[in-house]
Structures are given as C-alpha cells and as structure tokens.
C-alpha positions in Angstrom: 6.0 5.9 11.7 4.3 2.5 11.4 4.7 -0.1 8.6 2.9 -2.9 8.1 3.8 -5.8 6.0 1.4 -7.3 4.0 0.9 -9.8 1.2 -1.3 -8.4 -2.1 -5.0 -11.6 -2.1 -6.4 -9.4 -5.2 -6.5 -11.5 -8.1 -5.0 -8.7 -10.1 -2.4 -7.3 -7.4 -2.2 -3.9 -7.8 -2.8 -3.3 -11.6 -4.9 -0.7 -13.6 -8.0 -0.5 -11.7 -7.2 -2.5 -8.6 -3.8 0.6 -7.8 -6.5 3.4 -8.4 -8.4 2.2 -5.3 -5.6 2.0 -3.5 -4.3 5.6 -4.4 -8.1 7.3 -3.8 -7.6 5.5 -0.4 -4.2 6.4 0.8 -5.2 10.1 -0.7 -8.1 10.5 2.0 -5.5 10.8 4.7 -3.4 13.7 5.4 -0.3 11.2 6.4 2.0 10.7 3.9 2.3 7.2 2.7 4.8 5.0 0.8 5.4 1.5 -0.7 8.0 -1.1 -0.2 8.5 -3.6 -2.2 12.2 -4.7 -3.2 14.1 -2.2 -1.3 12.5 0.0 -3.2 9.7 2.3 -2.0 7.2 5.0 -3.6 4.9 7.6 -3.0 1.0 5.6 -2.7 0.1 8.4 -3.6 1.5 8.0 -7.1 0.0 5.7 -9.7 3.0 5.1 -11.9 4.3 5.0 -8.6 2.4 1.8 -7.9 2.8 0.6 -10.7 5.8 0.5 -11.5 6.4 -1.4 -8.3 4.7 -4.7 -10.6 2.7 -5.8 -7.7 1.1 -9.1 -8.5 -0.9 -11.3 -6.1 1.1 -12.6 -3.4 3.9 -10.0 -3.8 4.6 -9.1 -0.2 4.9 -4.7 0.7 5.6 -3.4 3.0 2.9 0.0 3.6 4.9 2.9 5.7 2.9 5.8 7.8 3.5 9.5 8.5 1.6 11.8 9.8 -1.4 12.3 12.1 -3.6 9.9 11.4 -0.7 7.4 10.4 -3.3 4.7 12.3 -6.2 5.0 10.7 -4.7 4.9 7.1 -2.4 1.8 8.0 -4.9 0.3 8.9 -7.9 1.2 6.5 -5.3 0.2 3.9 -3.9 -3.7 5.3 -7.9 -4.0 5.3 -8.1 -3.2 1.0 -5.6 -5.4 -0.2 -4.4 -8.2 1.9 -3.9 -9.7 4.9 -1.2 -9.0 7.5 2.8 -11.2 7.3 2.9 -12.4 11.0 6.0 -11.4 12.7 
C-alpha cells in the first residue's frame, strides 16, 4: 500500500469535469484507490464519493493506493491533480 499527500491545483478543485477525469484515470488501474480529506476516505473510482469530499483548489488530500499497479497509479494521479507535499 502506498499513499501520498498532495495539494490540488486545479482552478475548480475536483468538481464536475475535473473529478470525472480523475475517476476515469483511477479506473484505468487494477489497484484499489482512495482519496482522503479531513479523515474522510472515499473510493477514488466513485464520482459521488469524490464529489462528496468537496475538494477545492488548494485543498490538501491524501491519495491511497493498494494493488499490483499501485506505484504507476499513484504517480499518474498525483501528476493529474496536484503537487506533492514535502515531508
């Protein structure tokens, strides 16, 4: 299992169209993928789940991936939505 904290840089966050792109990208992978914001975790392959988190520009989220292609999935999703948070 891998996870990474990122800051969302999309102008409107993960709402409507950007959320759809995020979900489509998540569904390209076999791994289980979750998005976490403020201790609420939702399935990254579920549009309603992602939208329910209310992710706006500048929000810090954690992407959690578990499965056979987890590194590839994590890298692709981080690249798609934001910048890694420096530890």
